[in-house]
C-alpha positions, 0 to 999 in steps of 0.5 A, a space after each residue: 176514228 183513223 190517223 192517215 191509214 192507221 185505225 186508232 185503237 186507243 189513246 192516252 192524254 198524258 203531257 200530249 196525245 199518244 195514239 195506239 194504232 192497227 199497224 203491222 206488229 212484227 211479231 213483238 205483240 205490242 201495238 205500234 204508237 205515235 206521241 205528239 206534244 206541244 213543247 210549252 212556250 216554243 212553236 214546236 212540237 215533239 213527236 215520238 213512235 214505237 214500232 217493231 219495224 224500222 219502215 213501219 216507224 218512218 210511215 207512222 212518224 210521216 202519217 203523224 207529221 201530216 196529222 199535226 201540220 193539218 192542225 
């Protein structure tokens, strides 16, 4: 399974969905991830990501946004 250009290593479903991605780790050992959650009665979603690199984090967030917009 893939999320954009990234392979999904695993996912968690708690208060939303968190995808752990096969993306550059920058030597910190932690898997980069993106978390998406609906905001209850609002028509918005919250999105967070974790990455060892700012540029990679921006790419991961953009990939997550495209995923959410496709719907």
